[in-house]
N, C-alpha and C positions, 0 to 999 in steps of 0.2 A: 634108193627110196626117196622120190621128191613128188612135190604138187605141183599141179599147173594153177593153182590159186593165186592171189597176190601174195596170201602168206607160203613161204617157202620152206619146206620140211626135207632137210636131207641127212643122210647118214654120213658121220664124221667119226674120225678118232679125237679122245679128248680125255687129258688126265692119265693117260696110260691105258684108258679102256678103248678097244677097236670098235665097239658096237654102240655108239651112242648116237643122239639125233638132235640136231639144231633146227630149232623153229624160230623163223624171224620173218618181220614185216618190213624190213628195212630201217626202223626206228629202235625196236629193242629186240633182244634175242633170249632164248631159253635153250639150255643143253640138259638132255634126259639121256641117263645111261640105261641100257638094257642088259648089260654085263652082271648088274646086281639091280636091287630094288623091288618095287619101282621108287625111282628117286629123280627129283630135278635137282641138278647140281648147280647150275648156273641161272640167274635172272640179272640182266642188265642192259643199258644203253649198248648201241653197236659202238665198239672201240671203247666201252666204259667199264668201270670196275663191276665185280659180283656184289651184290648186296647179301648174297649167302655166305656163310662160313663153311670153308672146305678144310678137312683134316688132311694134309698133304701125305702123311704116312699111310693113309687108307686108298689113296689114289691108285687105280689100277690093279687093284687086288680083287679076288673073288674065292668063293668055295671055303671060306673060313667056317668051322664049325659053331662059333658063336656070333652074337650080335657085334657089330664094329660101328666104332665112331667114325663117320665119314662126312656128317654136315649135309647142307642141302635141304629138300622139302621132301618130307615123307609122311607117310599115313600110318598111326598105330591102333593099338586096341585099348580102351578104356572100359572100367576103371583100370588104374595102372596096376600090372601084376608082374613081380619079378621075373617069372617064366614066361608068360604068354605074351606081354607087351615087348619084352626083349626078345621075340622070335628072330632068328638071325634071318636077314634078307639079303644073302650072299650069293644066291643062285640067279642065273640067266631069266630074264622075262619074257613072256610073248609080246610080240609087236603088231599092231593092226592100224593102218591108215585108212580111214573113211573119210574123203573130202580133205576136210582141213583139221580133222580131229584126230590126233594120235592117242591111241590107248596102249596102255601097258599093263600086263596081266601077271603076277606072281604065281608060282606053282602053291598049292596047299602047304600050309607051315604045320609040319608034325607037332609041334609045342603047343599051338593053339587050336589046330582044326580049321583055321580060317584061310581064305584065299582073298589077296588084297589086289586092287586094280586102281589105275588113274586115267582119265580121259583129260586131253589137255587140248583147249582150242584158243588160238590168238586171234585178237581182232586184226582186219585188214589195215587199219591205220590206227595210228595213237600207241599206247602201251598196254592195252586192256588184254588181260589172259582170264579165261575160265578154266578152273581145276575141278573136276569132278572126281570124288574120292569115294571108293566103293570097299565094302567088304562082304564075302559069302561065307555063309556058315556051311562047312562042309562036313560038320558032325552028324551023328544019327539022332541027335536029340534038339530041342530048342535051345538057345544058347543067349542068356541076357548079355548085352554088350551095347557099347556105342564107339562111334568112330571119333579118333582124337587125331587132329592134323597139326604137325610142328613145322613152322619155317625156322631153321636155324640161321641167326642173322651173323654177319661178320662182326668183329670186334670194334669198339671204338665209337658206337652210335648211341642213339636216345629213342627208346619205345615210347609211345604214348597209345593209350586207348580212351574211349569215352564210356561215361556212365550213361544210363539213361537219364531223360529230361528231368532237371531238378526243379523243385517247387517249395513254396513256403510251408511251413507246418500248419498254418491256419488252412490251406488249400487241400493239402495232401496228408491223410494222418497214417495210411498203410505204408509198410516198408515197400520200396520198389526193386530191391536188389540184394543178394548177398554180396559180400566182400568175404572171401574166404583165404584162410592161412594155412600154411604147413607147419610141421613142427619146427622147421628151421626159419622160418619167416620172423624177421625182426623189424618192426616199425620203425626202430631207431636208425636202421641202415642209411647212410645219407644217399644211396643210390636211387631211393624211393623219393617221388615228388608228388604230393597229395593236393590237388585244386579242387575247386567246385565241382567241375565238369569232367575233370581229366585226372587219370592216374598215369604217371610219369616214372619211367626205370630207365636210369642212365647204366650204359656197359662200361665197366671199369677194367682193362686188362691188369690193372695192378692188384685188384681185390679178388681172390678166389673163394670167399664166403658164399655159399650158395644161398639163393632168396628167392622166393615165388609167392605171387598172390593170384587169386582167380576172382571172377565175378560173371554176374549174368545181365545181357542186354539183349532184347529181342534184334535190335539193330547192332550185331557184334562187329567190331572192327579193331584193327590194329596197324599201327603206322610206326615206321622206323627211318629215323632222318641219319645219313650215313655218307660223309664225304661229298656233300652237294647233292645227293640224290634222296629222294622220298619214296619208300616202299609202303604201299597201302594194300592190307586185304580185308575184305568185306564179307559177311556172313548174315543171312538171315535165319535166326533162331526162333523157335516156337514156343512162347510163354505159355502153352497150354501142357506141354510136355514135361517129363521129368528129364533131368540132366546129371551125369556123372558128378562127384566130387563136391556134395552138398549144393548142387545147382549151378554149376559153371558152365557157361557157353564160352568163356574165354579165359585162358590162363597166361601168365608171362613169368619167364625164368631167367636169371642170369647166374654167371660165373665169371673167373678170369678169362674164358676162353672165347666165349660167345653169349648171345642171349636168344631165347626163344620166343615166337609170338605163337599162341598156340589157339585153335578153336577146337570146339567138342560138340559132336551132334548129341541128339537125344537118346537116352535109354531105350532099347528095343529088345524085344523077346524074338530072336530071329530063328525061324522056323529052318528045318533042314533043307539045303539048297538054296534058301532065300538072301538075298542081296540087300544090303543097307547102304545108303549115300549120303554124303555131305557135300555141298558146293560152294567153292571160295571164288571170289571175284577179284583180281589183282589189278593194280595200276602202279606204274612208276612217273615220278614226276622229277624234274629239275627244281631243287629247292634247298636253300641254305636253311639251317634251323633258325627258330624264332629267336629274337633278342633275349626273351627270356621265357621260361617253359612255365607261364601262367596262363590264366583262361584267356585274357585279352589278346595275347600275342599268338597263342594257339588258335584262336577263332580265325585270325586274319590268315593263317597259313592254311588250316585243315577245312574250314567251313566251305570255301569254294569248292572244294574237292567232293565233300561228304553231304553238302546240303540237298542236292537233286536225288540223292538215294535215301536220305533221312526223310525226306518229306514224300516219297513215292509211298 
């Protein structure tokens, strides 16, 4: 399967899976497997490193009865549920190519009664990628749920997200956003960095203590600095809607193996047969980390990328 468009989509073998798809515009490339998933397993510059964590022991395998650590980028069910969120995604998915859009649709999960789907489109030039995540309620009754999108980042990098615009107490009296903790969140953890405008999380391969925080921002974004690359994902949340996990549109988690950049869609009462969806926009940049992870230094690196979208 290939495309006559400037963006090339070709079927390839990768990581032991025979039925993968490489999407490339000559500058960046994605690898998506259809042997399990839907999952995006690689995103990087041509000839460069993969920003996503890949669990080598899970490569090339399929058909397992339980959910497996494989890494990459996936779509899940929120709020988190030990059975339904961890539904196995180990079976082949349907593949459809329409122009420059590759769509992968999983079979209905017996654990959750949901069908998951990703549609992926790469820009003809530059590094932009649009990923539309969908879930269909295949139950016989309405099902309250939200889409939860997780990018599992390779170890050794630094994650950054931004808070909503800051202001003085005299100018703004009402709260602007939640900052949500989990029972295992410890604000003394040295991997966290709290700035006025930014929340920073360092991935430390030598620290296996789990930690996680979440927040809400109508202009939700997460960035990850890794080995001279900067991965950026953006998502327009809706401040008029209710969100999972005490109102989070963004969450970030780390342990010794990886770091996650997570976005969440609004809670929806999905009717039988209905689809819900959430769209992320990705870019990849050549960028060394800032000299210091403070507001001034982060502004220099991040604002040129974010400002047009933030002001739109």
